[in-house]
N, C-alpha and C positions, 0 to 999 in steps of 0.2 A: 489542556483541553484536548479531547479525542473527538475527531469528527469522522464519521463513517459515510462515505458516499455510496448511495444505493440507487441503481438505475434499473427500472423495471424491464425495459426493452433491450436486454442484452442481445447482441447480434449472434453470439455463438450458442447461448443457452437462455432463451427468453424466460423471464420471471424467476430466474434461479434464486434471487435474493429472498423470495418468499417460499422456497422449497422447504418442506418439513424435514427437520433433523431432530429426531428424538422428541417429538412433540412440540417443537418450537420452530417458527420460521427462521431461516438461516440468518437474516439480518438481526433478528432479536437475539438469537443464540450468540452471535458475534459480539453484540453490544453488552450482553450480560457477562460475557467472558472477561471484559475489561472495565466494567463500570465501577469497580472498587478502587481503581487506580486514580482516576480523575473524572471530571464531568464529561459525559458522553452525549453527543448530539448526532442524530442520523440526518444527513443531507439527501433528501429524496427528490425524485423527479415525477412522482405520481402520488395522488391523494390516497390511494389504496395502501401504500407503504406507510404513509403518515398515520392512518387509522390503525393499522396493525401494531405499529410501534406504541401508539397511545394505549392500546388495549393491554400492553405488557409493561406499561410504566416507563417507556423509553421516550425521551425528548426527541422530536423530529421537526425539521423545517423543510418547507417546499422550495425547491430550486428549479431553475430553467430546464426544459427538456432538450435544449440545443447545445449543451456543453460537449466539447470534444473529448474531455478527459475527466477522470475523477478528481484530479487536482484542481481543475477549473471549478468543479462543483463545490469542493470544500472552501475554495476562496470566496465564492458567492455567499456560502453559509457563514463564513467568518465575518463578512461584512454585515450580513443580517444580524449577527450577534454583537456587532460593534466591538470586536476584540481589539485590544491594544496592539501596537506595532511590535512590541517585544514579547508578546504571548507566544509560547511554544505550542504548536499545533501538531498533533500526531494523526496521520491519515491511516486508519486501519481499514483494509478492504472488507466490504460486506460479505465476501465469499471466503473469509478466513475464520471459520467458527472454532478452529483448534489453535489459534494463535496463543502462544504462552504469555500470560500476563507479565512474567519477568522479562520477556523480550521487549515488550512495550515500555516497561519501566526503565530498562537499561538504555533504550534509545532516548527516552525523555531526559534521563540524567545526562547523557552525553551531549545533547543539544543545549541543555542548561549550562554545561561547562563551556561550550563554545560561545554562548551569549555572555558569560562572565568574562571570557577572554577578549571580548569586544569584536568578534568576527562580524564582518559586514553582511556577508551572504551565508545564511545558515540553512543547510539542507542535508539531511542524513537518511540513511537506510541501513538494512541489516543483511547479513549473508551467513551461510554456513558451508562446511565442506560437503561435497557430494562425490559419488563414485562415477566412473566413466560411463556406465550404463545409463545412469540418471541424466548425465550431461547430454545424451542424445535426444531427450524429450524436448520438443519445441515449446511445450507448455510450461516448462521449467526454465526460467530465465537465468542465464549465466552472467557473471561479472568478472572482469579482470581489474586488478588493483595496482596502484603504484606503491612505492615504498612507505608512504605515509597512510596507507589504507584509504586512499581516495579512489573513487571509481575512474578507470580509464575508459571502459566501454561495457555496455550490456548487450547481450545478444540471445536470440532463441537458438542459435547454432551452438555447437560445442566449441567453446573458446577457452584457452588458446588451442590452436591446432597442434596435435600431439606428434609432431615430427620426431622429437627426441625419444619418445616413449616414456617420458617422466613427468607428464603434465599433471598438475593438481587443479581440480575444478571446484569452483565456488558457485553455489546456487543463491540467487537473489530471493530474499524473503519479502513478500509484498506488503511492506509497511514503510511509510515515509514520514519524515518530520521536517518542519520548517518553523522559522519565526514568522509571524504574520507579515512583517515587511518583506522577507525573502519570498514568501508565498506570492505577495503582490508582484515582486520583481520577476519571478518565474512565469507567472501567468501573463505578464505583459511582454515577454520575449517573443519574437517572431517564431512561428513554427519552423522546425528543422526538417529538411528532407529525410534525414535518416530516421527520425522518429516514426514517420509514416511507413518507411520501408520495413522496419522491424516491428512496428506496432507497439512501440515502447516510449511513452511520453517522457521518461526521465532523460532520454538522450537529448532532449531539447536543452537541458542545462549544460551538458558536456559540450554540445555543439557550439554554445555561446560562451565557452570557457568559464563556466561556473563550477565550483567545487562541490562534489557530493561526498560527504564523509560516510564511510562504511564501517559498521560495527559488527565484529564477528560474535555470533551467539550460538548456543546449542539449541536446536529446535527440531522437533519431529512432527510439527504441525504441517498441514498441507491445505492449499487453496482448492476450492471447488470450481474447476474449469470445464469439466465435462460431466455428462450423465454417469459415466463410469466412476468419476470422483464422488459424485453424490451417492451412488450405491455403496461405495466404500465407507463413506461417512455414516450412512444409515446403519450399516452393519456394526459400527463401533457402539451404537446405542442400543442394539438388540440384546 
């Protein structure tokens, strides 16, 4: 199951999920990018998103306007859909219209493997290698890993600090996966101070000693965080 959280009142870029990209609203283009992989549902906070999705044949469900994060929104949607506890749910951000389908499929496969292995808490995401210049961009989240490819920390800052001059930087790709039970567990954890400091909800899991499995992928896609990103996206379809 793929659930796409879509919030109309984005603080940094209001109504960006409805911005036109090559003749389609952003959320619709994102959904159509991955709809051949598994069932896709958009979890929206406004009826206007619901109606636009329906016009384009995309299933969408109305969720609360008060959720703190997209993860909380997809959890409500998973409950509305009455998904089983062992269902693997992939959270694809509505502002990722260039997400590669093979990235989504690879993460889904990895989490299915963890489920087969009997892991109690199943949460995963993806990353790729980035250069030092890209690491300076606060809109591109960086991740540091342990020896087993589990996340140690995520930051908008360039991490690790390059004192040796030999740092390798990894960029976090905005896609998450959970089992339904783990999604429940995550959303019922107390908020972590560090997640508000960085503005990164995934830090809640690390703060509470939960493992986030990270999968290295090849990706040239990019999220739409700013109006400059939108202009870049539109140019691709010209």
